[in-house]
N, C-alpha and C positions, 0 to 999 in steps of 0.2 A: 708220213710224218717224217722230217728230218730235226737232228737232234744238233742245236747249235749250241755249242760249247764255250765259244771267246778264246780257245786256245788251239783246237786241230781247225773249226769252222768258224769262222767270225760273222757274226750279224751284219757288221758293214757290209763285206761281201756279197752277204745274201743279198742286203739291201740295194745295191748297185745293179744287181740283175732283176730284181722286183720292179723297182721304182721305172717307170715308165712317163712320157710326156703327159702331162696334165693329169698325175695321178694325185690324189686326194691322202693325206699322210696323218696319221692320228696317232699319238704318243702321249703315253701314262706312266713316266718314270721321276726318278727321285730328282735325278739332275740333267743337266744341259751344258754342251761341254762347245766350245767354238774350235774344238778340234775335231769334234766328230763331225762339224759344219764343213770344215777344210776336208775332210777324209769323202765326204759324197757331194762336194760342192758342185760337181756338175750334173749329177741327178737332182739334187735340190733347186738348181735354178731352174729346171723343167718343170716342176711340178705346178699344181694349181695351187693349193693351201697348204699348210700344218697348222694342225690343232693339237696344243702341247698342252699337258697338265702335269705339274710338279705335284708327285702325290702325296707328299707332306706340306705342311704351309713354308711356303719359300717367298720372299720378297713382300711379305705384307708388314704392315710396317704397326707397330705396337699401338701405336694412338692414331686416332682419327683428327685432320688439321682442323675439322669443324664438324656441325653434327649431322654433316652429310658424310659417312664414311668414305674419303677418297684416299687414292694410294697417292704417297709422294714419290718424287722422282729420287732412289737413291745412288748416289754418285760414288759411293765407298761401299766395293760389292763384298769384300771379305768379312762374313758373320757368322755362319755355321759351315759346317763342312760341307752340306749339298750346296750353299751360293758360292763357296770359294772353287769348286769346283766347276764353275761355268768358265773359269779360265784355265781350265787345265786340271786333272786330279793328279795325285801322286804317280799313275801311271802314265803319267803323259809327260814326264819329265824331259826325256830326249826330244819332245816336239817344243818343250819351252825353251831347250837350251839352243835352238836354232834362233831365236831373238825376231820372230816373226809374228810376234802376238799381237802387235798393235795392227799392223797392214790386215790379219786376219780378221780382227774383232772388228775393223771399220767395214772389210766386205761382208761378216755377218749381221752387222747392225743395219747394212742399207738390205741385205734379202731376208730381214726379219721384219722392217716397215712394209715390205712390199707382199710378202709372203705368209706370214706366221702372227698366229694370235695365240698367247699365252697366258694360262691361268693357274691357279694355286689350290689345293685340297685346302679350304682354310679349316677345316673339323679336324679333328682328332681319330677321326674314324680311319683304319686303315683301310688302303685304297691296293688294287691289284697293279700291277705294272705291265704294260700291253704296248705293242705297236700293232697297226694296222695299215697295209697300202691297198687302197681303194683305185682300181682303175678301171676304163671302159668296159675292159674283157675280163677281169679278174679280180678277187680279193687275196691277199695274204695276212694272214694273222700269226704274231709271235707272242706265243704265250706258254707259261708265264716266263716275263724276263727278271733275271736276278742280277746285281751287280756280280761282277767276276764268271758271270757264264752262265750254263746249263739250259739256256733258251731253247726252247721248241718249237716250231715252225709248222702250223697248221694252214694250208693252203684250201681254199674251199673255192 
């Protein structure tokens, strides 16, 4: 078992080594960032799919548009801290300062349409943050994931 603390050993660096072409990536965490996409863009372009679950209700409208509970498109992202982190957290201020946000967002949106499915934990029940990379020859599980570090990698 390897301890990934996101200080000395970065989760992104480990994922770069673990993600293989046609891998399936499953992640349940509190936020998604286009800058994380940019850092792993080469590897993510070659995956088969991403299943992403926001561990807390995120991008879930408060009201249904009709009797069938439909999700509305939201064009104004800044709502909660989790939703604002989509375009970069406070830790990514240097990346924001490069003024490449629009180009990265366009690339990320294109990739998301082709490869990703996003869901949200609509319940108030806590959900464990986890990442799993499934490939033809092995699986890697990262558990637990915490904002700020101390992730552990368990490979089976």
